[in-house]
C-alpha angles and dihedrals in degrees: 000000000000122000116224109238115226113234124212117216115265117239117256095247135354115281095241109132148351136220115277092244134046091235139044104219105144141341096254093067097052128076132241087251089054090053093049090047092054093047093047092047090048089061089063091045091050089057089056089054090056094057125101089239105043100195138094131179095235097121098029109148093022121118124213122189116205112207111187113176091166131056113269138164111167098034097044094045091044093055092044092051091046091053093049094048090054090048094243121150112240139188125201124220130185128179097237115086094010137100089275089067087055093056105271114151123242092245093051089049089052094048092049090051090048089059086066089058104238117181092213140012120209110199136186114183137171092227120079111238098025094120090048090055091055093044092055093053106032127070096213125086115275121205119196110224091180130317121202111293092324114087146344104181100173090052090053090048093051090046090052090047090052092048093047092050091051098041104024093233144033099212115097097010122135109227124188117200110189135182138036098006095161094067098032121109086176091061093049094049093044093050090051094048099040096047090045089055095048104263123133114235128200119190122204139177142107111322087241090061098045114089113216094224092061089082089069089071092069096254121134112240126208134162098214111080090205090062091051096047098044110110094356123153091201130029115194118185124202126204122238105256100219091171088066096044099270092129090066091068097075138027102244144350090249094054091046091053093046093052105028110014121114102248125175089258092054091045089058089062089068122076116292091247096042119135125226119222138182128176091212166246091105125211101207113212092021109066098359138028115236092233089059095042091052096034130113093264094056118109094174095118090044087058089057092047093047091049090073093051093047093048090048088053093049093050092045093050093047102043109002100067098057133069127026120353 
């Protein structure tokens, strides 16, 4: 008679390394090796998401607090799904109906949460620098899920992951990022990551929505979207952020689309095998034509799918590779 051997679940990925910092606050503060580590680890996490049972015990016993002071759909759900698939416990926090609405400071909120011993805090905040404030004062890992117009590092990482899967590399690619650059933390983080990894970036949009200081990042800046898109390997469109004043930079949605929207004719200026990206939410008929957004070159839904794998990788590398095995 043979005895059936009990099998313990395998970890998601080998415990080989960690990020060089305890937090993920922006792209500028992490290394090229950190970026490669996240992207490589996300490949393993993506495989988990293809399984029939999309769950591993990697972060079992870990607690993640999600603090979202700004509206969010994709990013919040993506982090929550990532946490569940890694078997972490998570708590959700929003500003409305909490002590913040009664006047409590962000730092006091963080310290009170810290008393509950979370391993990581994921924070989205309307004020630039809010995640950095928490990271300076709290011992747990802090992940920036978007702060003001400053940074959105996990979005840049998932965009890079999507590009690398489609093109095989980041180095040497021509990337056009078009739209409301002034109010876009996505644009800032993408420029930082892509130039750091050897891609050439061209930014385009109305002159009223192109901050002068963005040229210091090494990106090329033009006002004609045709000039940006021509010969590009990747075309990334950004929405006009009217809630931050972006709508004041042009007379009407129709004029914006006519002059700056990604139409089929403008898409044909890019390379034949170019991919079309958008961090969402999309404003169809404003920055992008529906036939392009839903066309064969679009990887917009792949960006959403890959967001879960990348955020799983980030959480794993920050809090899953330390402590008891």
